PDB file as gemmi writes it, atoms N, CA and C in Angstrom:
CRYST1    1.000    1.000    1.000  90.00  90.00  90.00 P 1                      
ATOM      1  N   MET A   1       0.834  -1.180   0.000  1.00  0.00           N  
ATOM      2  CA  MET A   1       0.000   0.000   0.000  1.00  0.00           C  
ATOM      3  C   MET A   1       0.883   1.249   0.000  1.00  0.00           C  
ATOM      4  N   GLU A   2       0.606   2.172  -0.882  1.00  0.00           N  
ATOM      5  CA  GLU A   2       1.393   3.401  -0.974  1.00  0.00           C  
ATOM      6  C   GLU A   2       1.100   4.323   0.207  1.00  0.00           C  
ATOM      7  N   ARG A   3       2.176   4.910   0.720  1.00  0.00           N  
ATOM      8  CA  ARG A   3       2.022   5.924   1.756  1.00  0.00           C  
ATOM      9  C   ARG A   3       2.191   7.275   1.091  1.00  0.00           C  
ATOM     10  N   THR A   4       1.262   8.160   1.299  1.00  0.00           N  
ATOM     11  CA  THR A   4       1.387   9.499   0.734  1.00  0.00           C  
ATOM     12  C   THR A   4       1.763  10.473   1.840  1.00  0.00           C  
ATOM     13  N   ILE A   5       2.576  11.456   1.463  1.00  0.00           N  
ATOM     14  CA  ILE A   5       2.986  12.500   2.393  1.00  0.00           C  
ATOM     15  C   ILE A   5       2.906  13.844   1.671  1.00  0.00           C  
ATOM     16  N   LYS A   6       2.861  14.891   2.441  1.00  0.00           N  
ATOM     17  CA  LYS A   6       2.879  16.240   1.883  1.00  0.00           C  
ATOM     18  C   LYS A   6       4.333  16.662   1.699  1.00  0.00           C  
ATOM     19  N   VAL A   7       4.662  17.205   0.506  1.00  0.00           N  
ATOM     20  CA  VAL A   7       6.020  17.666   0.208  1.00  0.00           C  
ATOM     21  C   VAL A   7       5.948  19.053  -0.417  1.00  0.00           C  
ATOM     22  N   LEU A   8       7.032  19.779  -0.319  1.00  0.00           N  
ATOM     23  CA  LEU A   8       7.117  21.109  -0.907  1.00  0.00           C  
ATOM     24  C   LEU A   8       7.765  21.000  -2.284  1.00  0.00           C  
ATOM     25  N   LEU A   9       7.054  21.438  -3.318  1.00  0.00           N  
ATOM     26  CA  LEU A   9       7.561  21.405  -4.685  1.00  0.00           C  
ATOM     27  C   LEU A   9       7.249  22.735  -5.348  1.00  0.00           C  
ATOM     28  N   GLU A  10       8.280  23.438  -5.748  1.00  0.00           N  
ATOM     29  CA  GLU A  10       8.140  24.730  -6.434  1.00  0.00           C  
ATOM     30  C   GLU A  10       7.263  25.702  -5.652  1.00  0.00           C  
ATOM     31  N   GLY A  11       7.479  25.717  -4.337  1.00  0.00           N  
ATOM     32  CA  GLY A  11       6.761  26.650  -3.482  1.00  0.00           C  
ATOM     33  C   GLY A  11       5.345  26.241  -3.115  1.00  0.00           C  
ATOM     34  N   LYS A  12       4.930  25.049  -3.519  1.00  0.00           N  
ATOM     35  CA  LYS A  12       3.576  24.575  -3.225  1.00  0.00           C  
ATOM     36  C   LYS A  12       3.644  23.248  -2.472  1.00  0.00           C  
ATOM     37  N   ILE A  13       2.681  23.032  -1.584  1.00  0.00           N  
ATOM     38  CA  ILE A  13       2.564  21.751  -0.907  1.00  0.00           C  
ATOM     39  C   ILE A  13       1.753  20.817  -1.813  1.00  0.00           C  
ATOM     40  N   VAL A  14       2.361  19.661  -2.144  1.00  0.00           N  
ATOM     41  CA  VAL A  14       1.705  18.672  -2.994  1.00  0.00           C  
ATOM     42  C   VAL A  14       1.808  17.303  -2.332  1.00  0.00           C  
ATOM     43  N   GLU A  15       1.044  16.346  -2.843  1.00  0.00           N  
ATOM     44  CA  GLU A  15       1.128  14.982  -2.336  1.00  0.00           C  
ATOM     45  C   GLU A  15       2.252  14.241  -3.033  1.00  0.00           C  
ATOM     46  N   GLY A  16       3.021  13.507  -2.242  1.00  0.00           N  
ATOM     47  CA  GLY A  16       4.079  12.678  -2.787  1.00  0.00           C  
ATOM     48  C   GLY A  16       3.928  11.259  -2.278  1.00  0.00           C  
ATOM     49  N   ILE A  17       4.521  10.326  -2.984  1.00  0.00           N  
ATOM     50  CA  ILE A  17       4.514   8.925  -2.563  1.00  0.00           C  
ATOM     51  C   ILE A  17       5.806   8.679  -1.797  1.00  0.00           C  
ATOM     52  N   ASP A  18       5.681   8.342  -0.525  1.00  0.00           N  
ATOM     53  CA  ASP A  18       6.835   8.093   0.340  1.00  0.00           C  
ATOM     54  C   ASP A  18       7.481   6.775  -0.078  1.00  0.00           C  
ATOM     55  N   LEU A  19       8.760   6.816  -0.434  1.00  0.00           N  
ATOM     56  CA  LEU A  19       9.453   5.636  -0.936  1.00  0.00           C  
ATOM     57  C   LEU A  19      10.477   5.117   0.064  1.00  0.00           C  
ATOM     58  N   ASP A  20      10.527   3.807   0.227  1.00  0.00           N  
ATOM     59  CA  ASP A  20      11.616   3.186   0.972  1.00  0.00           C  
ATOM     60  C   ASP A  20      12.844   3.202   0.072  1.00  0.00           C  
ATOM     61  N   PHE A  21      14.022   3.232   0.668  1.00  0.00           N  
ATOM     62  CA  PHE A  21      15.253   3.228  -0.130  1.00  0.00           C  
ATOM     63  C   PHE A  21      16.371   2.582   0.665  1.00  0.00           C  
ATOM     64  N   LYS A  22      17.407   2.166  -0.049  1.00  0.00           N  
ATOM     65  CA  LYS A  22      18.616   1.695   0.621  1.00  0.00           C  
ATOM     66  C   LYS A  22      19.782   2.521   0.114  1.00  0.00           C  
ATOM     67  N   THR A  23      20.694   2.799   0.990  1.00  0.00           N  
ATOM     68  CA  THR A  23      21.874   3.590   0.651  1.00  0.00           C  
ATOM     69  C   THR A  23      22.871   2.692  -0.074  1.00  0.00           C  
ATOM     70  N   LEU A  24      23.260   3.102  -1.279  1.00  0.00           N  
ATOM     71  CA  LEU A  24      24.251   2.345  -2.039  1.00  0.00           C  
ATOM     72  C   LEU A  24      25.658   2.851  -1.777  1.00  0.00           C  
ATOM     73  N   LYS A  25      25.779   4.170  -1.571  1.00  0.00           N  
ATOM     74  CA  LYS A  25      27.104   4.756  -1.374  1.00  0.00           C  
ATOM     75  C   LYS A  25      26.932   6.143  -0.767  1.00  0.00           C  
ATOM     76  N   GLU A  26      27.716   6.443   0.255  1.00  0.00           N  
ATOM     77  CA  GLU A  26      27.775   7.798   0.815  1.00  0.00           C  
ATOM     78  C   GLU A  26      29.249   8.132   0.967  1.00  0.00           C  
ATOM     79  N   GLU A  27      29.688   9.142   0.257  1.00  0.00           N  
ATOM     80  CA  GLU A  27      31.093   9.501   0.307  1.00  0.00           C  
ATOM     81  C   GLU A  27      31.263  10.887   0.902  1.00  0.00           C  
ATOM     82  N   TRP A  28      32.429  11.109   1.463  1.00  0.00           N  
ATOM     83  CA  TRP A  28      32.784  12.411   2.013  1.00  0.00           C  
ATOM     84  C   TRP A  28      33.367  13.290   0.913  1.00  0.00           C  
ATOM     85  N   ASN A  29      33.010  14.563   0.931  1.00  0.00           N  
ATOM     86  CA  ASN A  29      33.696  15.578   0.132  1.00  0.00           C  
ATOM     87  C   ASN A  29      34.686  16.239   1.075  1.00  0.00           C  
ATOM     88  N   GLU A  30      35.893  16.488   0.607  1.00  0.00           N  
ATOM     89  CA  GLU A  30      36.926  17.085   1.457  1.00  0.00           C  
ATOM     90  C   GLU A  30      37.439  18.369   0.828  1.00  0.00           C  
ATOM     91  N   TYR A  31      37.600  19.387   1.681  1.00  0.00           N  
ATOM     92  CA  TYR A  31      38.061  20.709   1.241  1.00  0.00           C  
ATOM     93  C   TYR A  31      39.153  21.165   2.192  1.00  0.00           C  
ATOM     94  N   GLN A  32      40.282  21.630   1.643  1.00  0.00           N  
ATOM     95  CA  GLN A  32      41.328  22.191   2.487  1.00  0.00           C  
ATOM     96  C   GLN A  32      41.234  23.706   2.402  1.00  0.00           C  
ATOM     97  N   VAL A  33      41.096  24.340   3.567  1.00  0.00           N  
ATOM     98  CA  VAL A  33      40.993  25.796   3.614  1.00  0.00           C  
ATOM     99  C   VAL A  33      42.365  26.393   3.902  1.00  0.00           C  
ATOM    100  N   THR A  34      42.489  27.689   3.684  1.00  0.00           N  
ATOM    101  CA  THR A  34      43.806  28.338   3.735  1.00  0.00           C  
ATOM    102  C   THR A  34      44.477  28.287   5.099  1.00  0.00           C  
ATOM    103  N   ASP A  35      43.726  28.053   6.184  1.00  0.00           N  
ATOM    104  CA  ASP A  35      44.369  27.964   7.504  1.00  0.00           C  
ATOM    105  C   ASP A  35      44.928  26.567   7.779  1.00  0.00           C  
ATOM    106  N   GLY A  36      44.799  25.662   6.816  1.00  0.00           N  
ATOM    107  CA  GLY A  36      45.340  24.312   6.955  1.00  0.00           C  
ATOM    108  C   GLY A  36      44.323  23.279   7.417  1.00  0.00           C  
ATOM    109  N   SER A  37      43.143  23.715   7.793  1.00  0.00           N  
ATOM    110  CA  SER A  37      42.103  22.778   8.221  1.00  0.00           C  
ATOM    111  C   SER A  37      41.537  22.028   7.020  1.00  0.00           C  
ATOM    112  N   ILE A  38      41.047  20.830   7.297  1.00  0.00           N  
ATOM    113  CA  ILE A  38      40.350  20.053   6.284  1.00  0.00           C  
ATOM    114  C   ILE A  38      38.894  19.936   6.737  1.00  0.00           C  
ATOM    115  N   ILE A  39      37.993  20.357   5.873  1.00  0.00           N  
ATOM    116  CA  ILE A  39      36.564  20.269   6.135  1.00  0.00           C  
ATOM    117  C   ILE A  39      36.043  19.059   5.370  1.00  0.00           C  
ATOM    118  N   ARG A  40      35.405  18.147   6.097  1.00  0.00           N  
ATOM    119  CA  ARG A  40      34.820  16.962   5.473  1.00  0.00           C  
ATOM    120  C   ARG A  40      33.308  17.070   5.601  1.00  0.00           C  
ATOM    121  N   MET A  41      32.607  16.825   4.491  1.00  0.00           N  
ATOM    122  CA  MET A  41      31.163  16.980   4.496  1.00  0.00           C  
ATOM    123  C   MET A  41      30.518  15.932   3.611  1.00  0.00           C  
ATOM    124  N   LYS A  42      29.357  15.449   4.049  1.00  0.00           N  
ATOM    125  CA  LYS A  42      28.567  14.560   3.199  1.00  0.00           C  
ATOM    126  C   LYS A  42      27.092  14.817   3.444  1.00  0.00           C  
ATOM    127  N   VAL A  43      26.295  14.476   2.464  1.00  0.00           N  
ATOM    128  CA  VAL A  43      24.851  14.603   2.546  1.00  0.00           C  
ATOM    129  C   VAL A  43      24.287  13.230   2.897  1.00  0.00           C  
ATOM    130  N   VAL A  44      23.408  13.190   3.901  1.00  0.00           N  
ATOM    131  CA  VAL A  44      22.750  11.950   4.288  1.00  0.00           C  
ATOM    132  C   VAL A  44      21.252  12.109   4.007  1.00  0.00           C  
ATOM    133  N   VAL A  45      20.740  11.287   3.119  1.00  0.00           N  
ATOM    134  CA  VAL A  45      19.326  11.352   2.738  1.00  0.00           C  
ATOM    135  C   VAL A  45      18.481  10.711   3.841  1.00  0.00           C  
ATOM    136  N   THR A  46      17.406  11.408   4.230  1.00  0.00           N  
ATOM    137  CA  THR A  46      16.523  10.905   5.274  1.00  0.00           C  
ATOM    138  C   THR A  46      15.148  10.504   4.747  1.00  0.00           C  
ATOM    139  N   ASN A  47      14.755  11.036   3.579  1.00  0.00           N  
ATOM    140  CA  ASN A  47      13.433  10.721   3.038  1.00  0.00           C  
ATOM    141  C   ASN A  47      13.424  10.993   1.536  1.00  0.00           C  
ATOM    142  N   ILE A  48      12.756  10.128   0.783  1.00  0.00           N  
ATOM    143  CA  ILE A  48      12.569  10.329  -0.661  1.00  0.00           C  
ATOM    144  C   ILE A  48      11.088  10.132  -0.980  1.00  0.00           C  
ATOM    145  N   ALA A  49      10.538  11.098  -1.713  1.00  0.00           N  
ATOM    146  CA  ALA A  49       9.142  10.995  -2.149  1.00  0.00           C  
ATOM    147  C   ALA A  49       9.076  11.263  -3.641  1.00  0.00           C  
ATOM    148  N   LYS A  50       8.270  10.488  -4.330  1.00  0.00           N  
ATOM    149  CA  LYS A  50       8.034  10.680  -5.765  1.00  0.00           C  
ATOM    150  C   LYS A  50       6.732  11.452  -5.923  1.00  0.00           C  
ATOM    151  N   VAL A  51       6.755  12.464  -6.778  1.00  0.00           N  
ATOM    152  CA  VAL A  51       5.559  13.260  -7.022  1.00  0.00           C  
ATOM    153  C   VAL A  51       4.846  12.667  -8.235  1.00  0.00           C  
ATOM    154  N   PRO A  52       3.653  12.122  -8.022  1.00  0.00           N  
ATOM    155  CA  PRO A  52       2.962  11.470  -9.138  1.00  0.00           C  
ATOM    156  C   PRO A  52       2.616  12.443 -10.266  1.00  0.00           C  
ATOM    157  N   ASP A  53       2.749  11.968 -11.476  1.00  0.00           N  
ATOM    158  CA  ASP A  53       2.356  12.709 -12.681  1.00  0.00           C  
ATOM    159  C   ASP A  53       3.116  14.013 -12.880  1.00  0.00           C  
ATOM    160  N   LYS A  54       4.322  14.121 -12.313  1.00  0.00           N  
ATOM    161  CA  LYS A  54       5.177  15.294 -12.530  1.00  0.00           C  
ATOM    162  C   LYS A  54       6.504  14.803 -13.098  1.00  0.00           C  
ATOM    163  N   TYR A  55       6.984  15.516 -14.145  1.00  0.00           N  
ATOM    164  CA  TYR A  55       8.201  15.097 -14.839  1.00  0.00           C  
ATOM    165  C   TYR A  55       9.045  16.316 -15.158  1.00  0.00           C  
ATOM    166  N   ASP A  56      10.373  16.130 -15.221  1.00  0.00           N  
ATOM    167  CA  ASP A  56      11.251  17.234 -15.602  1.00  0.00           C  
ATOM    168  C   ASP A  56      11.280  17.367 -17.123  1.00  0.00           C  
ATOM    169  N   ASN A  57      12.078  18.304 -17.623  1.00  0.00           N  
ATOM    170  CA  ASN A  57      12.133  18.563 -19.071  1.00  0.00           C  
ATOM    171  C   ASN A  57      12.640  17.372 -19.885  1.00  0.00           C  
ATOM    172  N   ALA A  58      13.394  16.476 -19.235  1.00  0.00           N  
ATOM    173  CA  ALA A  58      13.908  15.295 -19.932  1.00  0.00           C  
ATOM    174  C   ALA A  58      12.969  14.102 -19.820  1.00  0.00           C  
ATOM    175  N   GLY A  59      11.811  14.289 -19.150  1.00  0.00           N  
ATOM    176  CA  GLY A  59      10.850  13.209 -19.012  1.00  0.00           C  
ATOM    177  C   GLY A  59      11.053  12.331 -17.792  1.00  0.00           C  
ATOM    178  N   ASN A  60      12.009  12.699 -16.921  1.00  0.00           N  
ATOM    179  CA  ASN A  60      12.263  11.923 -15.713  1.00  0.00           C  
ATOM    180  C   ASN A  60      11.242  12.271 -14.634  1.00  0.00           C  
ATOM    181  N   PRO A  61      10.853  11.289 -13.813  1.00  0.00           N  
ATOM    182  CA  PRO A  61       9.932  11.597 -12.721  1.00  0.00           C  
ATOM    183  C   PRO A  61      10.582  12.553 -11.719  1.00  0.00           C  
ATOM    184  N   ILE A  62       9.742  13.331 -11.044  1.00  0.00           N  
ATOM    185  CA  ILE A  62      10.224  14.281 -10.040  1.00  0.00           C  
ATOM    186  C   ILE A  62      10.228  13.607  -8.673  1.00  0.00           C  
ATOM    187  N   TYR A  63      11.351  13.732  -7.974  1.00  0.00           N  
ATOM    188  CA  TYR A  63      11.502  13.233  -6.615  1.00  0.00           C  
ATOM    189  C   TYR A  63      11.818  14.417  -5.707  1.00  0.00           C  
ATOM    190  N   VAL A  64      11.283  14.387  -4.503  1.00  0.00           N  
ATOM    191  CA  VAL A  64      11.628  15.375  -3.483  1.00  0.00           C  
ATOM    192  C   VAL A  64      12.450  14.629  -2.432  1.00  0.00           C  
ATOM    193  N   VAL A  65      13.645  15.139  -2.154  1.00  0.00           N  
ATOM    194  CA  VAL A  65      14.571  14.464  -1.257  1.00  0.00           C  
ATOM    195  C   VAL A  65      14.832  15.354  -0.041  1.00  0.00           C  
ATOM    196  N   LYS A  66      14.657  14.785   1.150  1.00  0.00           N  
ATOM    197  CA  LYS A  66      15.035  15.479   2.387  1.00  0.00           C  
ATOM    198  C   LYS A  66      16.372  14.901   2.826  1.00  0.00           C  
ATOM    199  N   SER A  67      17.241  15.786   3.315  1.00  0.00           N  
ATOM    200  CA  SER A  67      18.572  15.332   3.694  1.00  0.00           C  
ATOM    201  C   SER A  67      19.136  16.190   4.818  1.00  0.00           C  
ATOM    202  N   SER A  68      20.222  15.696   5.403  1.00  0.00           N  
ATOM    203  CA  SER A  68      20.975  16.433   6.411  1.00  0.00           C  
ATOM    204  C   SER A  68      22.434  16.463   5.984  1.00  0.00           C  
ATOM    205  N   ASN A  69      23.119  17.550   6.326  1.00  0.00           N  
ATOM    206  CA  ASN A  69      24.553  17.635   6.077  1.00  0.00           C  
ATOM    207  C   ASN A  69      25.303  17.180   7.321  1.00  0.00           C  
ATOM    208  N   VAL A  70      26.316  16.346   7.121  1.00  0.00           N  
ATOM    209  CA  VAL A  70      27.189  15.913   8.208  1.00  0.00           C  
ATOM    210  C   VAL A  70      28.549  16.556   7.954  1.00  0.00           C  
ATOM    211  N   LEU A  71      29.082  17.238   8.955  1.00  0.00           N  
ATOM    212  CA  LEU A  71      30.312  18.008   8.785  1.00  0.00           C  
ATOM    213  C   LEU A  71      31.307  17.663   9.879  1.00  0.00           C  
ATOM    214  N   THR A  72      32.558  17.465   9.501  1.00  0.00           N  
ATOM    215  CA  THR A  72      33.631  17.308  10.473  1.00  0.00           C  
ATOM    216  C   THR A  72      34.776  18.233  10.079  1.00  0.00           C  
ATOM    217  N   VAL A  73      35.537  18.655  11.074  1.00  0.00           N  
ATOM    218  CA  VAL A  73      36.687  19.527  10.848  1.00  0.00           C  
ATOM    219  C   VAL A  73      37.927  18.834  11.396  1.00  0.00           C  
ATOM    220  N   LEU A  74      38.961  18.775  10.579  1.00  0.00           N  
ATOM    221  CA  LEU A  74      40.264  18.264  10.993  1.00  0.00           C  
ATOM    222  C   LEU A  74      41.213  19.456  10.991  1.00  0.00           C  
ATOM    223  N   ALA A  75      41.335  20.109  12.155  1.00  0.00           N  
ATOM    224  CA  ALA A  75      42.141  21.326  12.254  1.00  0.00           C  
ATOM    225  C   ALA A  75      43.543  21.001  12.757  1.00  0.00           C  
ATOM    226  N   PRO A  76      44.539  21.771  12.286  1.00  0.00           N  
ATOM    227  CA  PRO A  76      45.887  21.612  12.828  1.00  0.00           C  
ATOM    228  C   PRO A  76      45.890  21.925  14.330  1.00  0.00           C  
ATOM    229  N   GLU A  77      46.820  21.323  15.060  1.00  0.00           N  
ATOM    230  CA  GLU A  77      46.918  21.522  16.518  1.00  0.00           C  
ATOM    231  C   GLU A  77      46.959  23.003  16.898  1.00  0.00           C  
ATOM    232  N   LYS A  78      47.685  23.834  16.133  1.00  0.00           N  
ATOM    233  CA  LYS A  78      47.850  25.231  16.475  1.00  0.00           C  
ATOM    234  C   LYS A  78      46.523  26.021  16.445  1.00  0.00           C  
ATOM    235  N   LEU A  79      45.508  25.492  15.781  1.00  0.00           N  
ATOM    236  CA  LEU A  79      44.215  26.179  15.701  1.00  0.00           C  
ATOM    237  C   LEU A  79      43.210  25.675  16.736  1.00  0.00           C  
ATOM    238  N   ARG A  80      43.525  24.606  17.416  1.00  0.00           N  
ATOM    239  CA  ARG A  80      42.573  24.018  18.357  1.00  0.00           C  
ATOM    240  C   ARG A  80      42.607  24.758  19.701  1.00  0.00           C  
ATOM    241  N   LYS A  81      41.442  25.004  20.231  1.00  0.00           N  
ATOM    242  CA  LYS A  81      41.306  25.684  21.520  1.00  0.00           C  
ATOM    243  C   LYS A  81      41.771  24.737  22.631  1.00  0.00           C  
ATOM    244  N   GLY A  82      42.547  25.296  23.551  1.00  0.00           N  
ATOM    245  CA  GLY A  82      42.992  24.508  24.690  1.00  0.00           C  
ATOM    246  C   GLY A  82      44.228  23.670  24.446  1.00  0.00           C  
ATOM    247  N   THR A  83      44.858  23.812  23.287  1.00  0.00           N  
ATOM    248  CA  THR A  83      46.095  23.078  23.032  1.00  0.00           C  
ATOM    249  C   THR A  83      47.246  24.081  23.037  1.00  0.00           C  
ATOM    250  N   GLU A  84      48.388  23.616  23.459  1.00  0.00           N  
ATOM    251  CA  GLU A  84      49.558  24.481  23.511  1.00  0.00           C  
ATOM    252  C   GLU A  84      50.462  24.193  22.325  1.00  0.00           C  
ATOM    253  N   VAL A  85      51.007  25.255  21.778  1.00  0.00           N  
ATOM    254  CA  VAL A  85      51.958  25.131  20.683  1.00  0.00           C  
ATOM    255  C   VAL A  85      53.334  25.415  21.245  1.00  0.00           C  
ATOM    256  N   SER A  86      54.273  24.472  21.050  1.00  0.00           N  
ATOM    257  CA  SER A  86      55.636  24.717  21.571  1.00  0.00           C  
ATOM    258  C   SER A  86      56.539  25.271  20.517  1.00  0.00           C  
TER     259      SER A  86                                                      
END                                                                             
C-alpha cells in the first residue's frame, strides 16, 4: 500500500509517494581551507518521495529528497582551543 505525504515542490505543498530506499554509497567531500584545516562533508538522505504525474524537461519523474549535512573539521593543533603550541 502506498504511503502518501505532503512535500514542498516549487513553493507549493503537494502529495508525494513516500518511498523506501537503501543507501548504495555515501562519500565524504573534502576541502582544504587556507588555515590548513580540512573540512569533510557529506549529505545523508533521510526521506525520498516521488511526485505522481510530474516530470522534468527530460521526461524523468520528479523526486523530493530530504537530507541532512554531516560536517567534520580536521584542524591543525595550532588552531585548536585549549592546546599548547611549543
